[in-house]
C-alpha positions in Angstrom: 21.7 48.7 -55.6 18.9 50.2 -53.5 16.3 47.7 -52.3 13.1 47.6 -54.4 10.3 49.5 -52.7 6.7 48.1 -52.3 3.8 50.2 -53.5 2.2 51.9 -50.4 -1.2 50.3 -51.1 0.4 47.0 -50.1 1.0 48.1 -46.4 -1.5 45.8 -44.7 -1.6 47.9 -41.5 -2.4 51.4 -42.9 -5.5 51.4 -40.6 -3.3 51.2 -37.5 -1.5 54.4 -38.1 -2.0 57.0 -35.3 0.6 59.6 -36.2 2.1 60.8 -39.5 5.5 62.5 -39.4 5.9 64.2 -42.7 8.8 66.1 -44.3 8.1 69.4 -46.0 10.3 70.3 -48.9 10.1 67.9 -51.9 7.8 65.7 -49.9 4.6 67.5 -48.8 5.4 70.6 -50.8 5.5 70.5 -54.6 8.4 72.0 -56.4 6.5 75.3 -56.5 6.4 75.2 -52.6 2.6 74.7 -52.4 0.8 72.2 -50.3 -2.1 70.0 -51.7 -5.1 72.3 -52.0 -7.2 70.1 -49.7 -4.5 69.8 -46.9 -6.6 71.6 -44.2 -9.5 69.3 -44.9 -7.2 66.2 -44.8 -5.7 67.3 -41.5 -9.2 67.7 -40.1 -10.3 64.3 -41.3 -7.2 62.8 -39.8 -7.9 64.4 -36.5 -11.4 63.1 -36.5 -10.0 59.7 -37.2 -7.6 59.9 -34.3 -4.5 60.5 -36.3 -2.1 63.3 -35.5 -0.4 65.0 -38.4 3.1 66.3 -37.6 5.2 68.3 -40.1 8.9 67.6 -39.7 11.5 70.0 -41.1 14.7 71.9 -40.6 12.5 75.0 -40.4 12.0 76.6 -37.0 8.7 76.0 -35.2 7.1 79.4 -35.7 7.7 79.2 -39.5 6.2 75.7 -39.6 3.2 76.8 -37.6 2.4 79.7 -39.9 2.2 77.2 -42.8 -0.8 75.5 -41.1 -3.0 78.4 -39.8 -6.2 76.4 -39.7 -5.0 73.7 -37.3 -1.7 74.8 -35.8 -3.1 74.9 -32.3 -4.1 71.2 -32.4 -1.0 69.9 -34.3 2.5 68.7 -33.4 5.6 70.0 -35.2 9.0 68.5 -35.3 11.1 71.6 -36.0 14.8 72.3 -36.5 15.3 68.6 -37.5 14.1 67.4 -34.1 15.8 70.0 -31.9 12.4 71.5 -31.0 9.2 69.6 -30.6 5.9 71.5 -30.3 2.5 70.0 -29.4 -0.6 72.2 -29.1 1.5 75.4 -29.0 3.8 74.1 -26.2 7.4 73.3 -26.6 7.6 69.8 -25.2 11.2 69.1 -26.0 14.2 71.3 -26.9 17.9 71.0 -27.4 20.6 73.7 -26.9 24.0 74.0 -28.6 26.8 75.4 -26.5 27.7 79.0 -27.5 31.4 78.1 -27.8 30.5 75.4 -30.3 28.2 77.5 -32.5 30.8 80.3 -32.5 33.4 77.8 -33.8 31.0 76.6 -36.6 30.5 80.2 -37.6 34.2 80.9 -37.8 34.8 77.8 -39.9 31.9 78.8 -42.2 33.3 82.2 -42.8 36.8 80.9 -43.4 35.5 78.3 -45.9 33.6 81.0 -47.7 31.1 78.8 -49.5 28.0 79.5 -47.4 26.1 81.8 -45.1 26.1 81.0 -41.4 22.7 81.0 -39.7 22.2 80.7 -35.9 18.8 79.3 -35.1 17.3 80.5 -31.8 13.9 78.9 -31.8 11.7 81.9 -33.0 14.4 84.0 -34.6 17.7 83.7 -36.5 21.0 85.5 -36.5 22.9 85.9 -39.7 26.0 87.8 -40.6 25.4 91.0 -42.5 26.8 89.7 -45.7 24.0 87.2 -45.8 21.5 89.9 -46.4 22.2 89.4 -50.2 20.3 86.1 -49.8 17.4 87.5 -47.7 14.8 86.2 -50.2 15.9 82.6 -49.8 16.5 82.9 -46.0 13.2 84.6 -45.3 11.4 81.6 -46.8 12.5 79.7 -43.7 13.1 82.3 -41.0 10.5 85.0 -40.4 12.5 87.0 -37.9 16.1 87.5 -39.1 18.7 89.6 -37.2 21.5 90.7 -39.4 24.6 91.3 -37.3 28.2 92.3 -37.9 29.5 89.1 -36.2 28.1 86.1 -34.5 31.0 86.2 -32.1 29.1 88.6 -29.8 25.8 86.6 -29.9 25.1 84.5 -26.8 21.6 83.2 -26.9 19.7 79.9 -26.5 20.1 78.2 -29.9 19.0 74.8 -30.9 20.4 74.5 -34.4 23.1 76.0 -36.6 22.7 75.9 -40.4 24.6 77.0 -43.4 22.9 78.2 -46.6 24.8 77.3 -49.7 23.6 79.3 -52.7 25.5 77.1 -55.1 23.5 74.1 -54.1 26.7 72.1 -53.3 25.9 71.0 -49.7 27.0 67.4 -50.1 30.5 68.2 -51.3 31.0 71.0 -48.8 29.7 68.7 -46.0 32.1 65.9 -47.0 35.2 68.1 -47.5 34.9 70.5 -44.6 32.1 70.2 -42.1 31.8 66.4 -41.5 35.5 66.1 -40.7 35.5 69.2 -38.5 32.4 68.6 -36.5 31.1 65.1 -37.2 32.5 63.7 -34.0 30.9 66.4 -31.8 27.6 67.2 -33.5 25.0 65.6 -35.8 25.8 67.2 -39.1 23.4 66.5 -42.1 22.6 67.8 -45.5 19.0 69.1 -45.5 18.7 69.4 -49.3 21.2 70.7 -51.8 21.4 74.2 -50.3 21.6 73.5 -46.5 23.9 71.9 -44.0 22.4 71.5 -40.5 24.2 71.1 -37.1 22.5 69.8 -34.0 23.6 68.1 -30.8 24.6 64.5 -31.0 21.6 62.3 -31.2 19.3 65.1 -32.4 17.5 64.3 -35.6 14.0 63.8 -36.9 14.0 60.2 -35.8 14.8 61.2 -32.2 12.2 63.9 -32.4 9.6 61.3 -33.4 10.6 59.1 -30.5 10.2 62.0 -28.1 6.8 62.9 -29.5 5.5 59.3 -29.4 6.7 58.9 -25.9 5.0 62.1 -24.8 1.7 61.2 -26.4 1.7 57.5 -25.4 1.8 56.4 -29.1 3.6 53.2 -30.0 6.2 54.2 -32.6 5.1 51.0 -34.5 1.9 52.9 -35.2 3.7 56.0 -36.5 4.2 56.7 -40.2 7.2 58.7 -41.6 7.3 60.2 -45.1 10.4 61.8 -46.6 12.8 62.3 -49.5 16.4 63.0 -48.4 19.3 62.6 -46.0 17.8 64.3 -43.0 14.8 62.1 -43.1 16.7 58.8 -42.8 16.6 58.4 -39.0 12.8 59.2 -39.0 12.1 56.7 -41.7 14.1 54.0 -40.0 12.4 54.7 -36.6 8.8 54.7 -37.7 6.7 51.5 -38.0 5.5 52.6 -41.4 8.1 54.3 -43.7 7.3 55.9 -47.1 9.4 57.8 -49.6 8.1 59.9 -52.4 8.8 58.9 -56.0 11.0 61.9 -56.5 13.4 60.8 -53.8 16.9 59.9 -54.8 17.3 56.1 -55.2 19.7 55.8 -52.3 16.8 56.7 -50.0 15.0 53.5 -51.0 17.3 51.7 -48.6 15.8 53.5 -45.7 12.0 53.0 -46.3 9.7 50.2 -47.1 7.0 51.8 -49.3 6.8 54.1 -52.2 4.2 56.8 -52.7 3.6 59.2 -55.7 5.9 62.2 -56.1 5.6 65.5 -54.3 4.3 67.1 -57.6 1.7 64.3 -57.9 0.6 65.1 -54.3 1.8 61.7 -53.0 1.3 62.7 -49.3 -2.4 63.5 -49.9 -2.8 60.2 -51.8 -1.3 58.4 -48.8 -3.5 60.2 -46.3 -6.6 59.2 -48.3 -5.5 55.6 -48.3 -5.0 55.7 -44.5 -8.4 57.2 -44.0 -10.0 54.6 -46.2 -8.2 51.9 -44.3 -9.8 53.3 -41.1 -13.2 53.4 -42.8 -13.3 57.2 -42.7 
């Protein structure tokens, strides 16, 4: 059974938090994909209180930045599940997957037939032409998509490979095909029901949080992480303060200490207000 979580108001050191690493889908974003209405104001108040807000996501950096137009130039972003870290518009850390390896993943994806292969090259994505049928779903995450006949001829700097699974069966496909094929060579993770992500070994949101804290001189004990699913586990376990939303699956309770209200109840905003109150702001 998962460990019982403590209500977030019982964290005695909320006032010590200097950085909030926050997942997007099903955590900050409600089911309708909206942020809390007062999110720009909350980010401004956090900044004035000396707290950096860092969205963490499988999304690429440019897509994440567009979601925070008011403060993007002052924020940090842990993009592509930690394969790209941006701070004040500068990429301060990046990882690259070898072309021979991402070509192999693409070939296995096509042979498996259950998903759409997506090669992530920082500010653009490459997708096989058959994936155009899912453009509506893909364009939510990738603003510049190049549809190509084959990924075999693509040789670019890429920091992540992902598979879009329109049937929402990422866990079973991961367990049956991609974990056995690539788990010893890459970090492979389910990023929600419709996505499987591939990064270099050791690349995840937790490693990204470590890189960012080291860069900024912030003790990771003073960092908070908020999440809901598998690709948040390393981040939750790395941060000194770990929170999951009430809508997270129960198995996630083993990887965090505190529980906040659900994404639809704007739990992240509620947590931020509590942190600000603890700081007297």
